[in-house]
C-alpha positions as CSV (number, residue, x, y, z in Angstrom):
1,X,-14.0,-167.3,232.8
2,X,-15.5,-168.5,229.7
3,X,-18.7,-167.0,227.9
4,X,-21.8,-169.5,227.1
5,X,-23.1,-169.4,223.6
6,X,-26.6,-171.1,222.5
7,X,-25.1,-174.1,220.3
8,X,-28.9,-174.2,219.0
9,X,-29.1,-171.8,216.0
10,X,-32.8,-170.2,215.4
11,X,-34.5,-170.6,212.2
12,X,-36.7,-168.6,210.5
13,X,-38.7,-171.4,210.0
14,X,-40.2,-174.1,212.3
15,X,-42.4,-178.1,212.2
16,X,-45.9,-177.1,211.0
17,X,-44.9,-174.0,209.7
18,X,-46.3,-173.3,205.8
19,X,-43.6,-172.0,203.9
20,X,-43.0,-171.7,199.9
21,X,-39.9,-172.8,197.9
22,X,-37.7,-170.0,196.3
23,X,-35.3,-171.7,194.9
24,X,-34.8,-175.2,193.3
25,X,-36.7,-177.7,191.1
26,X,-40.1,-177.0,192.9
27,X,-39.6,-173.2,193.6
28,X,-43.2,-171.7,193.8
29,X,-44.8,-174.6,195.5
30,X,-45.8,-174.1,198.9
31,X,-46.8,-177.2,201.8
32,X,-46.3,-177.7,205.4
33,X,-43.0,-178.6,207.2
34,X,-42.7,-182.0,208.8
35,X,-39.6,-182.0,210.5
36,X,-36.8,-179.4,210.5
37,X,-32.6,-180.6,210.8
38,X,-31.3,-177.7,213.2
39,X,-27.8,-178.7,212.7
40,X,-27.7,-179.3,208.8
41,X,-30.4,-176.3,208.7
42,X,-32.5,-178.7,206.5
43,X,-36.5,-179.1,206.5
44,X,-38.6,-181.8,204.9
45,X,-41.8,-180.2,203.4
46,X,-44.6,-182.7,202.5
47,X,-45.2,-183.2,199.1
48,X,-42.0,-181.5,198.1
49,X,-38.0,-182.1,197.0
50,X,-39.5,-185.5,196.1
51,X,-36.7,-188.2,195.4
52,X,-37.1,-192.2,194.0
53,X,-35.8,-194.9,196.5
54,X,-35.1,-198.6,195.5
55,X,-36.4,-200.8,198.3
56,X,-35.3,-203.8,198.0
57,X,-37.8,-206.9,199.4
58,X,-37.9,-207.6,202.9
59,X,-40.4,-208.7,206.0
60,X,-41.9,-205.4,206.5
61,X,-42.2,-204.8,202.7
62,X,-42.1,-208.3,201.3
63,X,-43.0,-206.7,197.0
64,X,-40.4,-204.0,197.3
65,X,-40.2,-201.9,194.6
66,X,-39.4,-198.3,193.6
67,X,-41.0,-195.3,196.3
68,X,-41.3,-191.3,196.4
69,X,-40.0,-190.0,199.5
70,X,-39.5,-186.1,200.4
71,X,-36.1,-184.9,200.8
72,X,-34.7,-182.1,203.1
73,X,-34.2,-178.6,201.6
74,X,-31.7,-175.7,203.1
75,X,-34.0,-173.6,204.9
76,X,-32.4,-170.7,202.8
77,X,-34.3,-171.6,200.1
78,X,-37.7,-171.3,202.3
79,X,-39.5,-168.6,203.0
80,X,-42.3,-168.4,205.6
81,X,-46.3,-168.1,204.2
82,X,-48.5,-165.7,206.7
83,X,-50.9,-167.5,207.6
84,X,-53.1,-164.3,207.8
85,X,-52.7,-163.1,204.2
86,X,-51.2,-166.2,202.4
87,X,-48.3,-164.4,200.9
88,X,-44.2,-164.8,201.7
89,X,-43.0,-162.9,204.2
90,X,-39.5,-162.3,205.9
91,X,-39.3,-162.7,209.5
92,X,-38.2,-160.8,212.3
93,X,-37.6,-161.9,216.1
94,X,-39.5,-158.9,218.8
95,X,-40.1,-159.3,222.6
96,X,-43.7,-159.2,223.6
97,X,-45.1,-157.4,226.1
98,X,-44.3,-160.6,228.7
99,X,-40.4,-160.6,227.7
100,X,-40.6,-163.3,225.5
101,X,-39.6,-163.7,221.9
102,X,-42.1,-163.9,219.1
103,X,-41.8,-164.0,215.4
104,X,-43.7,-161.6,213.8
105,X,-44.2,-161.2,209.8
106,X,-41.6,-158.2,208.0
107,X,-44.5,-157.5,205.7
108,X,-47.3,-156.9,208.0
109,X,-45.5,-156.4,211.2
110,X,-48.5,-159.4,213.2
111,X,-46.8,-162.0,215.2
112,X,-47.1,-165.3,213.9
113,X,-48.4,-167.9,216.3
114,X,-46.4,-171.5,216.4
């Protein structure tokens, strides 16, 4: 009998979380996560890791030109910002009273909603 494994990886960040960048060109900056790619373990953070994209004129953008766009950042370079204290914190998982896994801040020990 084969064992079944959860194919979807669990990450310490989710869409909508406020995170701080701890490595790379945008180190020290913080922003809100717009989307997360679970397979590649990368997240797009609002206003961070901007890249320049050259857009060819088309029907949707007749002018064309150069646009700034957010590029994905690996989640290992992101740290969750605790909503209560406003500081970057590591996260852990524990079961609550209902037996459901919830994230908690290792710095304060409080449960992180979201």
